[in-house]
C-alpha positions in Angstrom: 0.1 0.0 0.1 1.6 3.7 -1.1 1.2 5.8 1.9 2.9 8.8 0.4 -0.3 11.2 -0.2 1.5 13.1 -3.6 1.3 10.1 -5.3 -2.0 8.9 -6.2 -3.3 5.8 -5.3 -4.6 3.7 -8.1 -8.3 2.5 -7.8 -9.7 -0.6 -5.9 -10.6 -3.0 -8.2 -14.2 -4.4 -7.9 -13.1 -7.8 -7.6 -17.0 -8.9 -7.0 -19.2 -6.9 -8.9 -22.2 -8.9 -7.3 -21.2 -9.0 -4.0 -20.5 -4.8 -4.5 -24.2 -4.9 -6.1 -25.9 -6.8 -3.4 -24.4 -4.4 -1.0 -25.7 -1.2 -2.6 -28.9 -2.6 -2.7 -28.7 -3.2 0.7 -27.5 0.1 1.5 -30.9 1.4 -0.1 -33.0 -1.0 1.8 -31.8 0.3 4.9 -31.3 4.4 4.0 -35.2 4.5 2.1 -38.0 3.6 4.9 -41.7 4.6 4.2 -41.1 7.5 6.6 -39.1 9.2 3.7 -42.2 9.1 1.6 -43.8 12.6 1.5 -47.6 13.2 2.6 -50.1 13.7 -0.4 -50.8 17.5 -1.0 -54.2 18.4 -0.7 -55.6 20.4 -3.5 -58.2 23.2 -2.2 -61.7 22.1 -3.5 -63.2 23.5 -7.0 -66.2 25.9 -6.6 -69.6 24.0 -8.3 -69.8 25.6 -12.1 -73.2 26.7 -12.4 -75.1 25.9 -15.5 -78.7 25.5 -17.1 -79.1 22.3 -17.8 -80.0 20.2 -14.9 -77.6 18.1 -13.2 -78.5 14.8 -12.9 -77.3 12.8 -10.2 -75.6 9.3 -10.7 -77.6 7.4 -9.4 -80.2 8.2 -11.5 -77.5 8.7 -15.0 -76.9 5.1 -14.6 -80.8 4.0 -13.9 -82.5 6.2 -16.8 -81.2 4.3 -19.7 -83.0 1.2 -18.1 -86.0 2.5 -16.8 -86.7 4.0 -20.4 -85.7 0.4 -22.3 -88.1 -0.9 -19.8 -90.6 1.3 -20.6 -90.0 0.8 -24.3 -90.3 -3.2 -24.3 -93.7 -2.6 -21.9 -95.2 -0.6 -24.4 -93.9 -3.1 -27.2 -95.1 -5.7 -25.6 -99.0 -4.5 -25.1 -98.9 -3.4 -29.0 -98.4 -6.7 -29.6 -101.2 -8.4 -27.3 -103.4 -5.7 -28.7 -102.3 -6.6 -32.3 -103.0 -10.4 -31.4 -106.0 -9.6 -29.7 -107.9 -7.7 -32.7 -106.5 -10.3 -35.0 -108.5 -12.9 -33.2 -111.6 -10.5 -32.7 -112.0 -10.3 -36.7 -111.4 -13.8 -37.2 -114.1 -14.2 -34.6 -116.5 -11.9 -36.6 -115.6 -12.9 -39.8 -115.7 -16.7 -38.6 -119.4 -16.2 -37.0 -120.5 -14.1 -39.9 -119.6 -16.9 -42.7 -121.3 -19.2 -40.5 -124.6 -17.4 -40.0 -124.7 -16.8 -43.8 -124.5 -20.6 -44.3 -127.7 -21.2 -41.8 -129.7 -18.5 -43.2 -128.3 -19.3 -47.1 -129.1 -23.2 -46.3 -132.6 -22.5 -44.5 -133.9 -20.1 -47.6 -132.3 -21.9 -50.6 -134.5 -24.8 -49.1 -137.5 -23.4 -48.4 -137.5 -24.7 -45.0 -140.9 -23.9 -43.2 -142.3 -22.2 -45.9 -146.1 -22.1 -46.5 -147.3 -24.2 -49.3 -149.5 -21.2 -51.2 -149.5 -20.6 -55.0 -148.4 -16.9 -55.5 -148.4 -14.4 -59.0 -145.0 -12.7 -59.9 -144.5 -10.4 -63.0 -141.0 -9.9 -63.7 -140.7 -6.3 -65.9 -139.1 -5.8 -68.9 -135.2 -4.9 -68.2 -135.5 -6.4 -64.5 -131.9 -6.7 -63.3 -131.3 -9.9 -60.2 -131.6 -7.0 -57.7 -134.8 -6.1 -58.6 -135.8 -9.9 -59.1 -134.9 -10.6 -55.7 -136.7 -8.1 -54.2 -140.1 -8.9 -56.2 -139.4 -12.5 -55.0 -139.2 -10.7 -51.1 -142.1 -9.2 -51.2 -144.5 -12.2 -52.6 -143.1 -14.0 -49.8 -140.9 -16.5 -52.2 -137.8 -15.7 -50.3 -136.2 -14.0 -47.3 -132.8 -13.5 -47.8 -132.6 -11.7 -51.1 -128.5 -11.2 -51.4 -128.6 -14.7 -50.8 -130.7 -15.6 -53.5 -128.2 -13.0 -55.4 -125.1 -14.7 -54.6 -126.7 -18.6 -55.8 -128.2 -17.1 -59.2 -124.4 -15.2 -59.6 -122.7 -18.8 -58.9 -125.3 -20.7 -60.9 -124.8 -18.0 -64.1 -128.8 -17.4 -63.7 -128.0 -13.8 -64.1 -129.4 -12.2 -67.4 -131.2 -15.3 -68.3 -134.9 -14.4 -66.5 -137.5 -14.1 -68.6 -140.3 -11.3 -68.7 -143.9 -11.8 -67.8 -146.2 -13.8 -65.2 -144.9 -16.7 -63.5 -147.5 -18.7 -61.0 -144.6 -20.3 -58.5 -144.8 -21.6 -55.1 -143.7 -20.6 -51.8 -142.4 -23.8 -50.9 -139.8 -23.8 -53.0 -136.1 -23.1 -53.2 -133.9 -21.1 -55.2 -133.3 -23.7 -57.5 -136.9 -24.4 -58.4 -137.4 -20.8 -58.6 -134.5 -20.1 -60.7 -135.7 -22.5 -62.6 -139.3 -21.7 -63.4 -138.6 -18.0 -64.2 -136.0 -19.2 -67.1 -138.1 -22.3 -68.5 -141.6 -21.8 -67.7 -143.9 -20.3 -70.5 -145.1 -16.3 -69.4 -149.2 -16.5 -69.3 -151.3 -14.9 -71.9 -152.9 -11.6 -70.7 -156.2 -10.3 -71.0 -157.7 -6.8 -71.2 -160.7 -6.5 -69.1 -162.7 -3.6 -68.2 -164.2 -2.9 -64.7 -167.4 -0.6 -65.3 -168.2 1.9 -62.7 -170.5 1.4 -60.5 -170.1 -2.5 -60.7 -170.5 -4.9 -57.6 -168.6 -7.2 -56.3 -170.4 -9.9 -57.8 -170.3 -8.6 -61.0 -166.6 -8.0 -61.5 -166.7 -11.9 -60.3 -168.7 -12.8 -63.0 -166.9 -10.8 -65.4 -163.1 -12.0 -64.6 -164.1 -15.5 -64.6 -165.8 -15.2 -68.2 -162.5 -13.4 -69.3 -160.7 -16.6 -67.5 -158.7 -14.3 -65.6 -158.9 -16.3 -61.9 -161.7 -18.2 -60.5 -165.0 -16.8 -58.8 -164.6 -18.1 -55.4 -160.8 -17.6 -55.4 -162.2 -13.4 -56.1 -164.9 -13.6 -53.4 -162.1 -15.1 -50.9 -159.8 -12.8 -51.3 -162.0 -9.9 -50.8 -163.5 -11.4 -47.7 -160.6 -12.7 -46.4 -157.4 -11.6 -48.2 -154.8 -9.3 -46.4 -154.1 -6.3 -47.8 -151.4 -3.9 -46.0 -153.3 -0.2 -47.0 -154.6 1.9 -44.2 -157.7 2.4 -45.4 -158.4 -1.6 -45.6 -157.2 -1.9 -42.3 -159.4 1.3 -41.3 -162.9 -0.7 -42.5 -165.1 -0.7 -39.4 -166.2 -4.7 -38.4 -168.9 -6.1 -36.4 -166.3 -5.7 -33.4 -166.4 -2.1 -33.7 -170.3 -1.9 -32.8 -173.9 -3.1 -33.7 -174.1 -0.7 -36.4 -171.3 -2.3 -38.6 -172.8 -5.9 -38.4 -174.0 -7.1 -41.6 -171.3 -6.1 -43.8 -171.3 -8.7 -46.1 -168.1 -7.8 -48.8 -165.7 -6.2 -46.9 -163.7 -4.8 -49.9 -166.7 -3.4 -52.0 -166.3 0.2 -53.1 -162.7 0.0 -53.0 -162.5 -2.5 -56.4 -161.4 0.6 -58.8 -163.1 0.2 -62.1 -160.9 0.4 -64.8 -158.9 -1.3 -67.9 -156.8 -3.6 -66.6 -154.2 -6.1 -68.7 -155.0 -9.4 -66.3 -152.6 -12.5 -66.8 -155.1 -16.1 -67.5 -154.8 -17.9 -64.7 -154.4 -15.3 -61.8 -155.3 -15.5 -58.4 -157.8 -13.7 -57.0 -155.3 -12.2 -54.2 -153.2 -10.9 -57.2 -156.8 -9.8 -58.6 -158.1 -7.7 -56.0 -154.2 -6.6 -55.0 -154.0 -5.0 -58.3 -157.2 -2.9 -57.7 -156.6 -2.1 -54.7 -153.2 -0.7 -55.7 -155.1 1.2 -58.7 -157.6 2.7 -55.8 -154.7 3.9 -53.9 -153.3 5.8 -56.4 -156.6 7.5 -57.1 -157.0 8.2 -53.7 -154.3 11.4 -53.3 -153.4 13.7 -50.9 -155.7 16.3 -51.8 -158.7 13.8 -52.1 -157.4 12.5 -48.7 -157.1 16.2 -47.0 -160.8 17.1 -48.8 -162.3 14.0 -46.7 -160.9 14.9 -43.6 -162.0 18.4 -43.6 -165.8 17.1 -43.8 -165.2 14.7 -40.7 -165.5 11.7 -42.6 -163.4 8.8 -42.5 -162.2 7.0 -46.1 -165.0 4.0 -45.4 -168.0 6.8 -45.4 -166.6 8.8 -48.2 -166.4 5.1 -50.2 -170.3 4.4 -49.2 -171.7 7.8 -50.2 -169.6 7.7 -53.3 -171.3 4.2 -54.1 -174.9 6.0 -53.4 -174.0 8.6 -55.7 -172.9 6.4 -58.4 -175.7 3.9 -57.4 -178.2 6.7 -58.1 -177.6 9.3 -60.6 -178.5 8.1 -64.5 -175.4 10.7 -65.9 -172.3 11.8 -64.3 -174.0 15.3 -64.5 -176.1 14.6 -62.1 -173.8 13.4 -59.7 -172.8 16.3 -57.9 -176.4 17.5 -57.9 -177.6 13.8 -56.5 -174.8 14.5 -53.8 -175.9 17.9 -52.7 -179.6 16.0 -52.4 -177.8 13.4 -49.8 -175.8 16.0 -48.2 -179.2 18.2 -47.3 -180.5 14.7 -45.9 -177.6 14.2 -43.9 -177.4 17.5 -42.5 -179.1 17.0 -39.1 -181.2 20.1 -38.8 -182.8 19.1 -42.3 -185.3 16.7 -40.2 -184.6 13.7 -42.3 -183.4 10.7 -40.2 -183.4 8.1 -43.2 -182.1 8.8 -47.0 -184.8 6.1 -48.1 -182.9 5.1 -51.3 -184.1 2.4 -53.7 -180.6 1.7 -55.0 -179.7 0.3 -51.4 -182.7 -2.4 -51.4 -181.8 -3.9 -54.9 -178.5 -4.5 -53.5 -179.7 -6.5 -51.0 -182.2 -8.2 -53.7 -179.4 -8.8 -55.7 -177.3 -10.1 -53.4 -178.8 -12.4 -51.0 -179.9 -15.3 -52.6 -175.8 -15.9 -53.8 -174.5 -15.2 -50.4 -174.7 -18.9 -48.5 -173.4 -18.5 -44.7 -173.6 -14.6 -44.2 -176.9 -13.7 -42.5 -177.9 -10.4 -44.5 -180.3 -8.2 -42.4 -182.3 -5.7 -44.4 -181.3 -3.2 -41.6 -177.9 -3.5 -42.8 -178.1 -1.6 -46.2 -181.9 -1.0 -46.4 -181.8 2.7 -45.8 -185.4 3.0 -45.5 -185.6 1.1 -42.5 -181.8 2.1 -40.7 -181.2 5.8 -40.4 -177.8 7.3 -41.8 -175.7 5.4 -44.1 -175.7 1.8 -44.9 -173.2 -0.2 -43.4 -171.4 -0.6 -46.7 -171.1 0.6 -50.1 -173.7 -0.6 -52.9 -170.9 -1.1 -55.5 -167.2 0.1 -56.7 -167.8 4.0 -57.8 -165.5 5.6 -59.9 -163.5 8.5 -59.2 -166.0 11.4 -60.7 -168.6 9.8 -58.2 -166.2 10.0 -55.5 -164.9 13.7 -56.6 -169.4 14.5 -56.7 -169.4 13.0 -53.1 -167.2 15.5 -51.7 -168.2 18.6 -53.9 -172.2 19.0 -54.1 -173.2 21.0 -56.6 -173.8 24.9 -55.8 -176.3 25.2 -58.4 -179.9 27.1 -56.7 -181.7 24.1 -58.7 -181.0 21.8 -56.0 -180.0 23.8 -52.9 -183.5 23.2 -51.1 -184.0 19.9 -52.9 -184.7 16.5 -51.0 -185.3 14.3 -53.1 -184.8 12.9 -56.9 -186.3 10.5 -58.4 -183.9 8.4 -61.5 -185.3 7.2 -64.8 -183.2 4.9 -65.8 -184.6 4.2 -69.1 -184.1 7.9 -70.2 -181.4 8.5 -68.3 -182.8 11.5 -66.3 -183.1 12.5 -63.1 -185.6 14.8 -61.6 -185.4 16.9 -58.2 -187.7 18.5 -55.8 -188.2 19.8 -52.6 -191.1 18.2 -51.1 -192.8 14.8 -51.1 -195.3 15.4 -52.7 -193.9 17.1 -55.8 -191.5 13.7 -55.6 -194.6 11.3 -55.3 -196.4 13.5 -58.6 -193.2 13.0 -60.6 -192.5 9.5 -59.7 -196.4 8.8 -60.6 -195.9 10.8 -64.3 -193.0 8.9 -65.1 -193.7 5.6 -63.8 -190.6 5.3 -61.6 -189.8 3.4 -58.8 -193.0 1.7 -57.1 -195.3 3.3 -60.0 -193.3 1.6 -62.5 
């Protein structure tokens, strides 16, 4: 070892580098302890920054997406349930309708529970399937016009129906009806003129002669037929009081006289229905208003018109005859009875031919009965009805209470007193003096 300080000493050689490294590490562990780590510096708290936006708490920020998602899933699930419910309801409705339609179609097409009754139906020119179905429904041949139209379409019958009048049975099914309307030969027509003032019996005889319908069928329709008109429904019966007992033909007076084209071999009900429809058309609102203004019923107006028709020898005298009847019906006149020969003749002509019906003279005999007869004595025309509603205002008959008609000459004589009336009857051989 060199002890001379002036002479530089040689550096010590690190013979063992590993040992030297270990020594350094050991010294570091000893010199650097946990106490040598400085304490953390606390920074001053930052003041909150004001913002216009709402500060959402952290927990809400975390929960909000989950809540919205859940609500959305619930809404979607609810919409799905509603769609399925509506679809199921739609299917049920459609299924129910189809089931109902099938049942109704089968029942109607097979005419189940329908009466065995003959019905006349007229197919007009140019009528389509819908119009024909409506006609069949009106006649009681079918109940479901839509079902019939479907059947007609499916069977290829549309456009192949014939024009004309046909006689069908109410218990016919669709197939039979279609076949008859396509193949049956339409009936022959005949023109018939019903004169004004004809009675039910005279009309029945004429229709049978013209081969329009059987007289018995016509009588049955007049007495028992059901016709839906207000004036028919208002005709009084014995149930309305004793004064209405003894009426022979319910529809006497309502079978409007006119010229008709009837089909040969028609039913009495069809013929009567045709006449009533004509009467209904002639019974205008103006005529109805006049009847109401006089305080009459339609039946009373028809009865008076039949008396005018039966007593006047000419149309020119109808209003004068109407004036005399109005004078006698006036309570102030002192006459309680009309005393008309035409009402007696009506009974005399009918009584022998009405079997099973008790006919009393008091019902129609205006010599024995006060006021009007129980029913019309013929079927008056429109002019007689107009005259009944509009009596003559002529001074010639203003105070007259009697008249006498010479049917041979067609002249009607009017008088103020019974003495004058009796003298005229003797002179011209009218009534009991003829």
